GULO-953304 format. One record per residue (C-alpha): chain; x, y, z; residue number from 1. Coordinates in pm, whole numbers, plus 50000, padded with zeros to 5 digits. Layout:
<chaine A east X north Y up Z num NUM> $
...
! end
This chain:
<chaine A east 48381 north 50476 up 52129 num 1> $
<chaine A east 48141 north 50405 up 51881 num 2> $
<chaine A east 47872 north 50632 up 51784 num 3> $
<chaine A east 47487 north 50537 up 51716 num 4> $
<chaine A east 47587 north 50626 up 51357 num 5> $
<chaine A east 47940 north 50374 up 51364 num 6> $
<chaine A east 47692 north 50094 up 51493 num 7> $
<chaine A east 47494 north 50094 up 51221 num 8> $
<chaine A east 47662 north 50186 up 50920 num 9> $
<chaine A east 47967 north 49872 up 51032 num 10> $
<chaine A east 47694 north 49615 up 51190 num 11> $
<chaine A east 47822 north 49381 up 50916 num 12> $
<chaine A east 48203 north 49425 up 51058 num 13> $
<chaine A east 48061 north 49445 up 51469 num 14> $
<chaine A east 47877 north 49075 up 51410 num 15> $
<chaine A east 48175 north 48969 up 51303 num 16> $
<chaine A east 48305 north 48724 up 51549 num 17> $
<chaine A east 48634 north 48786 up 51355 num 18> $
<chaine A east 48642 north 49104 up 51444 num 19> $
<chaine A east 48370 north 49314 up 51669 num 20> $
<chaine A east 48363 north 49600 up 51832 num 21> $
<chaine A east 48713 north 49566 up 51956 num 22> $
<chaine A east 48844 north 49528 up 51609 num 23> $
<chaine A east 48587 north 49809 up 51436 num 24> $
<chaine A east 48738 north 50052 up 51731 num 25> $
<chaine A east 49130 north 49928 up 51671 num 26> $
<chaine A east 48984 north 50047 up 51336 num 27> $
<chaine A east 48881 north 50356 up 51390 num 28> $
<chaine A east 49219 north 50435 up 51636 num 29> $
<chaine A east 49429 north 50371 up 51303 num 30> $
<chaine A east 49618 north 50624 up 51106 num 31> $
<chaine A east 49739 north 50478 up 50783 num 32> $
<chaine A east 49922 north 50581 up 50468 num 33> $
<chaine A east 49886 north 50539 up 50179 num 34> $
<chaine A east 50121 north 50652 up 49917 num 35> $
<chaine A east 50016 north 50658 up 49581 num 36> $
<chaine A east 49668 north 50787 up 49480 num 37> $
<chaine A east 49689 north 50599 up 49119 num 38> $
<chaine A east 49525 north 50223 up 49070 num 39> $
<chaine A east 49635 north 50039 up 49329 num 40> $
<chaine A east 49504 north 50372 up 49584 num 41> $
<chaine A east 49234 north 50444 up 49458 num 42> $
<chaine A east 49039 north 50071 up 49565 num 43> $
<chaine A east 49283 north 50095 up 49910 num 44> $
<chaine A east 49154 north 50404 up 49997 num 45> $
<chaine A east 48781 north 50325 up 49882 num 46> $
<chaine A east 48783 north 49976 up 50089 num 47> $
<chaine A east 48962 north 50172 up 50411 num 48> $
<chaine A east 48748 north 50462 up 50460 num 49> $
<chaine A east 48461 north 50253 up 50436 num 50> $
<chaine A east 48552 north 50009 up 50723 num 51> $
<chaine A east 48621 north 50320 up 50925 num 52> $
<chaine A east 48983 north 50341 up 50941 num 53> $
<chaine A east 48995 north 50638 up 51144 num 54> $
<chaine A east 49275 north 50839 up 51029 num 55> $
<chaine A east 49393 north 50812 up 50650 num 56> $
<chaine A east 49698 north 50986 up 50484 num 57> $
<chaine A east 49794 north 50995 up 50056 num 58> $
<chaine A east 50080 north 51122 up 49985 num 59> $
<chaine A east 50053 north 51214 up 49617 num 60> $
<chaine A east 50229 north 51478 up 49356 num 61> $
<chaine A east 49986 north 51401 up 49061 num 62> $
<chaine A east 49611 north 51513 up 48899 num 63> $
<chaine A east 49413 north 51296 up 48704 num 64> $
<chaine A east 49464 north 51260 up 48364 num 65> $
<chaine A east 49179 north 51090 up 48116 num 66> $
<chaine A east 49404 north 50717 up 48070 num 67> $
<chaine A east 49356 north 50718 up 48418 num 68> $
<chaine A east 48968 north 50646 up 48390 num 69> $
<chaine A east 48981 north 50292 up 48328 num 70> $
<chaine A east 49150 north 50182 up 48604 num 71> $
<chaine A east 49151 north 50460 up 48902 num 72> $
<chaine A east 48731 north 50422 up 48949 num 73> $
<chaine A east 48855 north 50664 up 49254 num 74> $
<chaine A east 48770 north 50919 up 49019 num 75> $
<chaine A east 48528 north 51081 up 48746 num 76> $
<chaine A east 48524 north 51286 up 48448 num 77> $
<chaine A east 48507 north 51623 up 48568 num 78> $
<chaine A east 48828 north 51495 up 48781 num 79> $
<chaine A east 49097 north 51539 up 48507 num 80> $
<chaine A east 49349 north 51803 up 48540 num 81> $
<chaine A east 49222 north 51774 up 48942 num 82> $
<chaine A east 49526 north 51758 up 49248 num 83> $
<chaine A east 49398 north 51341 up 49301 num 84> $
<chaine A east 49512 north 51339 up 49679 num 85> $
<chaine A east 49230 north 51698 up 49644 num 86> $
<chaine A east 48956 north 51517 up 49477 num 87> $
<chaine A east 49022 north 51155 up 49632 num 88> $
<chaine A east 49033 north 51342 up 49982 num 89> $
<chaine A east 48636 north 51465 up 49860 num 90> $
<chaine A east 48531 north 51202 up 49762 num 91> $
<chaine A east 48651 north 50978 up 50069 num 92> $
<chaine A east 48484 north 51231 up 50323 num 93> $
<chaine A east 48097 north 51188 up 50114 num 94> $
<chaine A east 48171 north 50813 up 50176 num 95> $
<chaine A east 48203 north 50795 up 50574 num 96> $
<chaine A east 48206 north 51159 up 50695 num 97> $
<chaine A east 48343 north 50992 up 51012 num 98> $
<chaine A east 48729 north 50898 up 50916 num 99> $
<chaine A east 48970 north 51194 up 50868 num 100> $
<chaine A east 49186 north 51237 up 50531 num 101> $
<chaine A east 49450 north 51403 up 50500 num 102> $
<chaine A east 49591 north 51490 up 50204 num 103> $
<chaine A east 49968 north 51556 up 50088 num 104> $
<chaine A east 50015 north 51697 up 49772 num 105> $
<chaine A east 50364 north 51615 up 49757 num 106> $
<chaine A east 50612 north 51339 up 49582 num 107> $
<chaine A east 50764 north 51047 up 49897 num 108> $
<chaine A east 51118 north 51155 up 49906 num 109> $
<chaine A east 51412 north 51024 up 50026 num 110> $
<chaine A east 51402 north 51414 up 50277 num 111> $
<chaine A east 51074 north 51431 up 50324 num 112> $
<chaine A east 50972 north 51006 up 50366 num 113> $
<chaine A east 51059 north 50947 up 50722 num 114> $
<chaine A east 50885 north 51273 up 50865 num 115> $
<chaine A east 50566 north 51165 up 50623 num 116> $
<chaine A east 50543 north 50804 up 50728 num 117> $
<chaine A east 50655 north 50881 up 51123 num 118> $
<chaine A east 50332 north 50998 up 51116 num 119> $
<chaine A east 50122 north 50690 up 51056 num 120> $
<chaine A east 50075 north 50351 up 51275 num 121> $
<chaine A east 50089 north 50120 up 50845 num 122> $
<chaine A east 50178 north 50220 up 50510 num 123> $
<chaine A east 49980 north 50080 up 50201 num 124> $
<chaine A east 50267 north 50116 up 49849 num 125> $
<chaine A east 50028 north 50245 up 49605 num 126> $
<chaine A east 50332 north 50362 up 49343 num 127> $
<chaine A east 50398 north 50210 up 48970 num 128> $
<chaine A east 50806 north 50255 up 48945 num 129> $
<chaine A east 51106 north 50053 up 49175 num 130> $
<chaine A east 51247 north 50440 up 49354 num 131> $
<chaine A east 50972 north 50456 up 49544 num 132> $
<chaine A east 50895 north 50086 up 49606 num 133> $
<chaine A east 51207 north 50078 up 49761 num 134> $
<chaine A east 51224 north 50473 up 49930 num 135> $
<chaine A east 50934 north 50314 up 50104 num 136> $
<chaine A east 51020 north 50001 up 50200 num 137> $
<chaine A east 51375 north 50147 up 50331 num 138> $
<chaine A east 51202 north 50415 up 50497 num 139> $
<chaine A east 50938 north 50170 up 50644 num 140> $
<chaine A east 51238 north 49959 up 50783 num 141> $
<chaine A east 51409 north 50217 up 50980 num 142> $
<chaine A east 51094 north 50379 up 51100 num 143> $
<chaine A east 50997 north 50021 up 51214 num 144> $
<chaine A east 50684 north 50019 up 51019 num 145> $
<chaine A east 50469 north 49737 up 50824 num 146> $
<chaine A east 50416 north 49836 up 50486 num 147> $
<chaine A east 50144 north 49610 up 50246 num 148> $
<chaine A east 50322 north 49561 up 49934 num 149> $
<chaine A east 50142 north 49549 up 49533 num 150> $
<chaine A east 50219 north 49499 up 49219 num 151> $
<chaine A east 50027 north 49461 up 48972 num 152> $
<chaine A east 50121 north 49333 up 48562 num 153> $
<chaine A east 49921 north 49363 up 48265 num 154> $
<chaine A east 49771 north 49056 up 48331 num 155> $
<chaine A east 49931 north 48968 up 48688 num 156> $
<chaine A east 49971 north 49087 up 49045 num 157> $
<chaine A east 50154 north 49026 up 49385 num 158> $
<chaine A east 50051 north 49171 up 49748 num 159> $
<chaine A east 50251 north 49095 up 50059 num 160> $
<chaine A east 50307 north 49280 up 50361 num 161> $
<chaine A east 50651 north 49364 up 50510 num 162> $
<chaine A east 50719 north 49386 up 50903 num 163> $
<chaine A east 51098 north 49348 up 50851 num 164> $
<chaine A east 51166 north 49515 up 51182 num 165> $
<chaine A east 50963 north 49218 up 51356 num 166> $
<chaine A east 51064 north 48813 up 51417 num 167> $
<chaine A east 50842 north 48473 up 51352 num 168> $
<chaine A east 50738 north 48240 up 51598 num 169> $
<chaine A east 51129 north 48099 up 51546 num 170> $
<chaine A east 51311 north 48421 up 51634 num 171> $
<chaine A east 51391 north 48471 up 51286 num 172> $
<chaine A east 51352 north 48856 up 51139 num 173> $
<chaine A east 51049 north 48805 up 50813 num 174> $
<chaine A east 51234 north 49001 up 50476 num 175> $
<chaine A east 51195 north 49247 up 50389 num 176> $
<chaine A east 51155 north 49404 up 50036 num 177> $
<chaine A east 51473 north 49408 up 49996 num 178> $
<chaine A east 51552 north 48990 up 49993 num 179> $
<chaine A east 51300 north 48916 up 49784 num 180> $
<chaine A east 51440 north 49217 up 49541 num 181> $
<chaine A east 51770 north 49330 up 49652 num 182> $
<chaine A east 51826 north 49601 up 49336 num 183> $
<chaine A east 51591 north 49718 up 49134 num 184> $
<chaine A east 51629 north 49615 up 48775 num 185> $
<chaine A east 51843 north 49797 up 48508 num 186> $
<chaine A east 51659 north 50143 up 48402 num 187> $
<chaine A east 51477 north 50116 up 48027 num 188> $
<chaine A east 51425 north 49745 up 48105 num 189> $
<chaine A east 51137 north 49727 up 48221 num 190> $
<chaine A east 50867 north 49859 up 48017 num 191> $
<chaine A east 50603 north 50139 up 48084 num 192> $
<chaine A east 50222 north 50025 up 48163 num 193> $
<chaine A east 50139 north 50324 up 47861 num 194> $
<chaine A east 50305 north 50048 up 47614 num 195> $
<chaine A east 50264 north 49671 up 47750 num 196> $
<chaine A east 49887 north 49796 up 47921 num 197> $
<chaine A east 49709 north 49687 up 48209 num 198> $
<chaine A east 49341 north 49549 up 48263 num 199> $
<chaine A east 49217 north 49817 up 48516 num 200> $
<chaine A east 48978 north 49508 up 48681 num 201> $
<chaine A east 49349 north 49322 up 48809 num 202> $
<chaine A east 49476 north 49666 up 48905 num 203> $
<chaine A east 49131 north 49599 up 49167 num 204> $
<chaine A east 49183 north 49284 up 49284 num 205> $
<chaine A east 49520 north 49379 up 49397 num 206> $
<chaine A east 49428 north 49695 up 49565 num 207> $
<chaine A east 49072 north 49461 up 49703 num 208> $
<chaine A east 49353 north 49224 up 49819 num 209> $
<chaine A east 49554 north 49489 up 50000 num 210> $
<chaine A east 49231 north 49654 up 50174 num 211> $
<chaine A east 49222 north 49351 up 50335 num 212> $
<chaine A east 49566 north 49266 up 50477 num 213> $
<chaine A east 49588 north 49668 up 50553 num 214> $
<chaine A east 49235 north 49511 up 50797 num 215> $
<chaine A east 49353 north 49194 up 50905 num 216> $
<chaine A east 49723 north 49346 up 51087 num 217> $
<chaine A east 49578 north 49647 up 51194 num 218> $
<chaine A east 49271 north 49412 up 51385 num 219> $
<chaine A east 49484 north 49102 up 51460 num 220> $
<chaine A east 49268 north 48873 up 51308 num 221> $
<chaine A east 49379 north 48609 up 51063 num 222> $
<chaine A east 49734 north 48518 up 50878 num 223> $
<chaine A east 49982 north 48755 up 50836 num 224> $
<chaine A east 50139 north 48718 up 50505 num 225> $
<chaine A east 50433 north 48784 up 50587 num 226> $
<chaine A east 50682 north 48575 up 50422 num 227> $
<chaine A east 50426 north 48460 up 50189 num 228> $
<chaine A east 50456 north 48680 up 49799 num 229> $
<chaine A east 50054 north 48629 up 49650 num 230> $
<chaine A east 50018 north 48623 up 49350 num 231> $
<chaine A east 49730 north 48714 up 49106 num 232> $
<chaine A east 49688 north 48561 up 48688 num 233> $
<chaine A east 49388 north 48671 up 48579 num 234> $
<chaine A east 49438 north 48568 up 48238 num 235> $
<chaine A east 49392 north 48143 up 48387 num 236> $
<chaine A east 49242 north 48275 up 48758 num 237> $
<chaine A east 49440 north 48151 up 48991 num 238> $
<chaine A east 49595 north 48245 up 49255 num 239> $
<chaine A east 49926 north 48132 up 49397 num 240> $
<chaine A east 50130 north 48182 up 49714 num 241> $
<chaine A east 50465 north 48169 up 49759 num 242> $
<chaine A east 50729 north 48103 up 50045 num 243> $
<chaine A east 50974 north 48438 up 50059 num 244> $
<chaine A east 51230 north 48419 up 50300 num 245> $
<chaine A east 51482 north 48671 up 50529 num 246> $
<chaine A east 51799 north 48746 up 50335 num 247> $
<chaine A east 52116 north 48779 up 50606 num 248> $
<chaine A east 52294 north 48895 up 50337 num 249> $
<chaine A east 52039 north 49187 up 50243 num 250> $
<chaine A east 52145 north 49522 up 50213 num 251> $
<chaine A east 51921 north 49678 up 50461 num 252> $
<chaine A east 51766 north 49418 up 50765 num 253> $
<chaine A east 52066 north 49197 up 50709 num 254> $
<chaine A east 52278 north 49091 up 50909 num 255> $
<chaine A east 52546 north 49313 up 50873 num 256> $
<chaine A east 52356 north 49614 up 50706 num 257> $
<chaine A east 52527 north 49853 up 50467 num 258> $
<chaine A east 52175 north 50077 up 50421 num 259> $
<chaine A east 52132 north 50314 up 50769 num 260> $
<chaine A east 51985 north 50555 up 50617 num 261> $
<chaine A east 51813 north 50706 up 50318 num 262> $
<chaine A east 52044 north 50845 up 50159 num 263> $
<chaine A east 52093 north 50614 up 49899 num 264> $
<chaine A east 51804 north 50710 up 49769 num 265> $
<chaine A east 51862 north 51155 up 49732 num 266> $
<chaine A east 52028 north 51146 up 49313 num 267> $
<chaine A east 51690 north 50824 up 49226 num 268> $
<chaine A east 51458 north 50960 up 48981 num 269> $
<chaine A east 51113 north 50863 up 48998 num 270> $
<chaine A east 50939 north 50814 up 48592 num 271> $
<chaine A east 50651 north 50581 up 48645 num 272> $
<chaine A east 50690 north 50207 up 48539 num 273> $
<chaine A east 50343 north 50014 up 48616 num 274> $
<chaine A east 50577 north 49761 up 48685 num 275> $
<chaine A east 50579 north 49396 up 48851 num 276> $
<chaine A east 50620 north 49249 up 49056 num 277> $
! end
């Protein structure tokens, strides 16, 4: 049930026929894990907390640096040097005391991923490197959790929803990240964001879209992005949606999978790259 303060706080949601009281109750009961409290994670966390998602886990082992502040709008200059998950938790609790924040000051690894992810209903990927993206995707598939994916380039961004453990209306599995990208590009072939740069506001657009898709998956209104990749081009102010399909030959969720646990991630190095997609 919503108390009087929550009714007043969320009344712009409550009057939406697509969401209403039942949708707000679903948000309150939901448990969402956000992987990465950086450029994408910041707007995701802010909008999910403001929307009243009941429990939000944040996993990140990084600290705030001055170069983060150009795009990671959750933090202030005075936060430099502090744990991101700690500062994010303080800010989100101040924003909405009805939300429970579960800070996890660790890096997501093959050793802890299944244990961490299994505690949540849905996962949002705000990571900035290929090893973590594949790890999150593989773990979500094995744990049967919906994954809201986002990535950015200097002036572009990408969003989709992965739920390959489920099937579409035709009885065909939804695609996984490995259907779209079977393998990560060779190390060194994708430039780091410190080298190519990234427009801060683009990261905000993509993170906000991820938050929107998360709310849609929790409450059930609208069309899911599963099976579609949304592409944003900031230079031309253009959105494009392209269909992506299940690859029966993919190593994770195909007809003859070879990846049945996370052991293949054990030796990976998750060096950061603001890479797209």
